[in-house]
N, C-alpha and C positions, 0 to 999 in steps of 0.2 A: 963398821966401827961401833964401839959401845954406845956412843951418844946417839947415833942413828937408830940403833936397835932399841934403846930406851925410849927415844922420841916416838918411834913407830909403835912401840908397845903401849905407851901412855895414850897415844892417839887412838889406838884400837879400843883401849878400855873406855875412853871418853865418848866414843861414837856410839849412839843408842842403836840397839838391835833393830833391824827392819824386819817386818813380818812378810813372809812369803805369801803368795796367793793361797796356798794350801793350808797355812797355819791360821788359827783363830786370832782375832784382834785382842789386844790387851784390855783389861777391865776398864781402864781410863777412857778408851775410845768408845766403849759401849754405854758409857754413862750418859752422854749428851742425847743420843737418840731415844734413850729410855725415859727421859724426863719430858712430859708433854705440858705445854702451857695452855692448851685448849681446855675449855670447860668439859667436865665429865658429868655423868649422872643425867637427870631428867632435863638439864638445860643444854646438853651438848647439841642436840638437834631440835630447836623449838618447832612447835607445830606451825605449819604454813598458814598464811592468811585465809585462803579459801576453806581450809579445814576448820579453822576457828569459827569462821562465819557460818559454816554449815552446822557446826555443833551448837552455836548460839541460836540460830533459827530453829533448830530441832527442839531446844529447851523452851523457846518462846511459843512455838505452835503446839506443844503438847501439854495440855493442862495437868496431866498426871504427873509431870515433872515439876510443877510449880511449888509443891510443898518443900522441895529440896533447895529452893532459892533463899537468899538472905534478904528478906524484905525489911528487916530491922535496919541493916546497914543502908539499904536503898532509901528508907525514910530519913535516916540521919543525913545522908548526902543531900537529899532534896531540901531539907530544912537549912543546912548550912550553905547551900548555893545562894540563899537569900541574905544571910547575915554574915557569913565568913567564907567566901569561896576559896580562899587560899588553903583552908583546912581540907577541902575536897581534893585539891591538887596534891597536897601532901599525902593523902591517902592513896591517890593514883600512883604517886612516886614509890610508895612502899609496895604497891602491887607490882610495879615494874621490877623491883628488886627481888621479889619472891616468885613471881610467875614468868619473868622474862618477857613481858608484853605490857604495852601501855593500855591496850583496849580492855574493856570489861569482859569477863567471861560469864557474867551473870546478868541476864536481862530483867531483873526484878524491878529496876527503876523504870524501864519502858512499860512494864505491866501496870505499875502504879500510876504512871502518867496517862495511859490509855484509860484506865478505870476512872481517873479524875476527870478526864475530858468527856467520858460517857455520862457521868453524873451531872457535870456542869451543862452538858448539852440538853439533858432532860429539863434542867431548870430554865434554860434559855427558851426551850420549846414551850414550856408551860407558862412562864411569866412574861416573856417578851412577845412571842408568836401567838400566845393565847390558844395553844392547840394541845390536846391530849392524845392525838393520834399516834399510834406506834410507828406508822410509816413516816410521818413527819419527823418524829424523833430520830428514827434510824437514818433518815436522809441528812439531818443536821449533824448527828454524831459522825456519820461517814465523812462529811466534809471537814469536820474538825480533825479527825484522826488521819484519814487518807490523804487529804489535800494539804492541810495546814501543817501537819507534823511529818508524815512519811514522805510525801512528794517533794515538799520544800526542802526537807532534810537530805534526801537523796541528791537533789540537784546541787545544793550548797556544799554538801560534804564531798561529793565527787569533784566538783570544780576546784575547791580549795586543796583537796588531796592531790590532784594532778598538778596544780600550780606549785604547791610546796615541794613536791618530789622533783619537779622540773627545774625550778629556779632557786630554791632555798636550801638545798642539800649539797654537802661537799662530796668529792670523789672518795671512793673506797681506799684510795692510795694514801690519803692524808689522815684518815681515821680508822682505828681498828674496829670500832663498833659500827653497826649498821645504822646509817643516817636516814633511811627511808621512813616516811610517815605511813602508819597503818591506816587503811581506810576505815576500819572499825573504830579506831581512836578519833578520826575526823567526825564520824557519826556520833560518838560519845560527846564530843564538844558541842555538837548541834543540840543533843539531848539536854546537856547541862545548861545551855543558853536558852533553850525553849521554855524551861520550867518557869523562871522569873517573868518571862514574857507572858506565859499562860496565866500567871496570877494577876498580872496587870490588866490584860486585855480581855480575858475570859471570865475571871472571877470578880475583880474589883469593878470592872466596867458593868458587869451585871448588877452589882449592888447599887452602883450610882446611876443606873439606866434612867430612873425617873427624873434625875436632875440633869443628866447629860442630854436627854431628848428635848429639853425645853429650848425655845427659840430666843435666846439672848446671848450676849457675849460672855457671860460667866460660864454658861453651859458649854459653849464652844471652847473656852479657855481650859476648862477642866478636861474635856474629851481629848484636846490636843496634848495636854500635859500627860495624860495617861500613856499615849503613844510615845511621847518623848522619853519618859521614864523607862518604858519597856525596852526601847532600843539603845538606851544610854550604856556606853561601855562600863563594865564593872572592874573593880580592882582585883583581878585574877590573872593567873598565868596560864590558865587552861587554854 
């Protein structure tokens, strides 16, 4: 019948052509796989944590590479850790946007802190211990750097890093970005927190030592106040 032929003809024209297995797909079907939403370039595969730590230690332990470090930025961060810590966090946030990592890739602030502790250790050895012996000075500086800074930092950073990744992160199914805390970033937080404490307990206490060592309640109050100020939480998001 004419109507049946027309209907079948129109239905044949309306039905989209199907591709056989041997024929190439249409351009529209190749468009979706060709568009990638994953980052490309240097941030596509960020450097792993152990590799970054190895590179950081290599720069720290090789004095020949120290001239390439940004000591001016490190000094700026150390000063603002005492007067405006949020500006340091803002700088770390910009570092995350450009380098795709929260942790520092420049150990200049650690070198400046070690040098400051070595100089203050010399003053403590000369003024408080009344000794000019190099062995006595090296022993005191070693306790300052190895025990007070590195050993305590390794213990505190590792403990808080493990607790944060175990209890305070969301599963990867609910967030597209990685929620894990970097161990180097945990140690950076220790470094940032240690510098104001260093100024209070190592520098200011040295200056006030003649007053703090007296046997009266005023000296006791001043000494305890220095420790209270050193451990007081600061207005920072680090």
